N, C-alpha and C positions, 0 to 999 in steps of 0.2 A: 374670697380671694379668687376663685374661678380658674386658677392656672392648673389645678390638679383635677383630672377627670377620674371619677370613681369607676373601677371595674366591677361589674356585677358578680364576678367570680371571687371577689375579695370581701371580707367581712369587717365591719366596724363593730367593736365590742365594748361593752361596759361590764366590768366585774364589780360585785358588791359584797363586801365582807367587813364586819366590824372589828376584826382582829388584823391589825396592820401587817404583821409578818406573814400571815396566811394570804392576805390580799396581794402582797408583793410577790409571793411565790407563785400565786395563780397568774398574775400579770406576766411574770417572767416566762411561764410555760406557754401562755397564750401568744405572747410576742415572738416566741421562737417557732411558731407554726407558720409556714409560708402562706397559708390561706387567710391569715389575719392581716388586714391592712393597717388597723389602728386599734389599740386596746387602752382604755383609760379605766380608772378605778374610783370607787366611792366607798366611804367608811360607814355609811348608814343609809337607810331607806329614804330619808328626807333629802339628803344630798343627791341620791340617785334619781329620785323623782324630779328634782329641779333640772338635772342634766338631761333626762329623757324628755321633759317638757320643752327645753330649748331645742332638742333634736327634732321633735315633732313639728315645732313651729318652723324650723328651717326647711323641713321637707326631706324626702329620701335622697335628694342630690346635694343637700347642704353639707358644709364641711363638718358640722357637729352631728350628722346623722348616725343612728345606732341601729344595727341589724339584729343584735342579740344581746341579752343580759344574762351573764353567768351569776347566779344569785344564791347567796347563803340563806338558810332558813332561820336559824337561831341567831337573832340580832336584837340588841337593846332597842326599845321603842317598837316601831312597826317591824314585824318580822317578815321573812321572805314570802310566806304564803299570803299574808295580808297585802303586801305590796303587789304580788302577782294578781290578786283579785282586783285591786285598783286599776292596774294596767289593762286588765281584760275589758274594762269599761271604756277605754280609749278607742277612737275610731280606727287607728292603724298602729297598734302597739308593736314593739319589737318582740322577737321570739324569746322564749325563756328556757334556760338550762339551770336546774337546781344543782348546787354544789354544797354538800352537807355531810356532817359526820353521823347523821341519824337516818337510819333506813326506815323508821316508823312512818314517815310521811309520804311514801312513794305513791300510794293510791290517791291521796289528796293532790299531790303534784300533778299527776297525769289527768285527774279530773279538771285541773286548770289548764289542760292542753300543753303542758310542758313538753319540749322536744326530747329532753333527756334528764336523767337523775344520776349524778355522779357522786360517789361516796368519797369522803376524805379518809385518809390522806390521798390526795389526788395523784394518780400515776399518769405519766406523760402519755402512754399508749391509750389509756382510757379516755383522757381528755381529747386526744386526737380523734377518737371515734365519735365523741360528742360533736366536735367541730365538723367532722365529715357529715353528720346527720343535719346539722344546721345549714351547711353549705348546700346540700342537696335540696333541702326545703326552700332555702332562699332563692336558689336558681329556678325552682319550680314556680315560685311566686313572682319572679321578675317580669315586669311588663304588664301585670294585671293587679298590682297592689297586694299587700300581704293579707289584708282582711283579717288581721288578728292571728290567733293561734290555731284556727280550725283545722288546717291540714296536718297538725302535729302527729296524729297516729301513723301517718305514712312515714314520717321521719323516724319513728320508733320501730320501723321494720314491717309495718303493715302495707297491704296493697292500697293504692290511692282510693279514697272514698269520695262520693259526691259531696259537694259543699252543702252545709246545712244552713237554713235560715237562722238568723240570730235568735228569734223567738224559740227555736227548738233546742238551742245549745244546752240549757240546763238539764234537759231530759235525756241527752245522749249519753251512752255508755261507751267508754273506750273499747276498741276491739282487742286490746292486749292488756295484760297485767305484768308489771315489771317484777322480776325475781332476781335475787342476788345469789350468785354461785361463785365462790372463790374470788370475791371482790369484783366480779364482772356482772353488770346488769344485763340480764337476758329478758326477752319479751315472749311470753306464752300467750298464744291465741286463746281467747275465752271459749271459742267454739270447739277447741280441742279438749277442753276440760270435761271429764265425765262426771266426777263428783268431788265434793270437798269435805274434808274431815276435820272436825274441831280438835285442836291440841292445845288446851289452855288459852293463852292470849294469841296463839298462832293458829293458822289454818294450813292444812296440807292439801295442795291441789293435785288431783289424780288425773292423768291422761292415759291414753292407750300405751304410751311408751315410757311411763315413769311417773314420778311425783316431785313436787316442789313445795318447800315450806316458806310461808310468808307471814310476817308479823301483822296480821289483820284478824280481828275477831270474826267468827262465823256469822254473827248477827249483822255485821256491817256488809259482808258480801251478800247475804240474803237480801238485804234492802237494795243494794246497788244492782244486783244481777237478776232481780225478779223479772224485769222487762226482757231479759235475754233467755227466759225459759227455765230458770233455775227455781227449784221448789224445795222447801224444808220438809224432810220426812222424819226427822228425829232430832233430838237436841244436839246430836253429834254429827249429823250428816245433811248436806245440801246436795241435791242431784240435778243434773241436766235432764229435763223431761224427755228430750228426744233421744237420749242415750240409754234409756231403760230398755233392756232386751226382754225382760219377762217380769210379770207380776205374780207372786206366789202367795197362796193361802194354805197354811199348814197348822192344823189343830187350833184354828182361830187366830193365829198369828200371821200378820201380813209382812211380806218382805219383797224386795225388788232385786233382780239380777242385772248387773251392769258388767258385761264381760265376765271375768272370773270372780268378781266381787258380789257377794250376797249381803244386802244391807237391810236391817230391820226397819220397819215402818211403825212408828208409835201410834197408839190409838188416837191421840190428839190430832195427828196429821193424816190419818188413813182416809177419811171421807174426802178431804180436799184433793188428795192425790188421785183417788178413783175418778172424781169429777173431771179433773184436768186430763187424765188419760182418755176418758170417754170423749171429751171435747176434741182432743188431739186426733183420735181415730176418726171422728166424724169429718174433720177438716181435711183429711188425706184424700 
């Protein structure tokens, strides 16, 4: 139709949720935000993918264009995470904000370069914060193409990072980890974490200024953060190698000091830790 020119400051939104009352509530909240130009809905991933396909065919200036998808995770058929993985393979996919009642999938969501992770029941203020992040990222990408979800860590509160080549994307680790506090998602810099303590199915992230509990097994964080310099020293502890202040040997028992915390090193992990510390000292 061509008579309406899209403003780059306004967002075209698709909301996806397989529960109609929740979808209608989300659309109501989105449409009441002055930064939203248009918000449409889909009740399942199949319908959403068709809508997004039409939008991509029309191009960023087409009347069906979509800037961001607000996406539920638990849906019949294709779930939200699976749909996001499909979208990641598109040449120029819309941005993703997950809206879910489950906090367990936050790490997977941010591995998929989601801009934000909003917990249900959705509060207007929290949704407005997600829209703000999308708007900032959308403006930053205007004029040079979105290029997928790669700038998303900046939208989550991080400093802008250099763009990665697509071949590198699967090996990248987000600079932040989302934590929930009183219903608000906060973003803790991984570089600020000194050590991690296993607490059942949860892990407690320790920083110089406090701690945060996340529902992620320690083994998962060990695998994800190995490239960021984290090493397992005990079945209960994962430590940031560069945060170790002192290595102690007392009556044959090895431990490390990180700030005021003294953590035991198991015999199983002692040799690897020593080798890593020696290598780190040589590299300085």
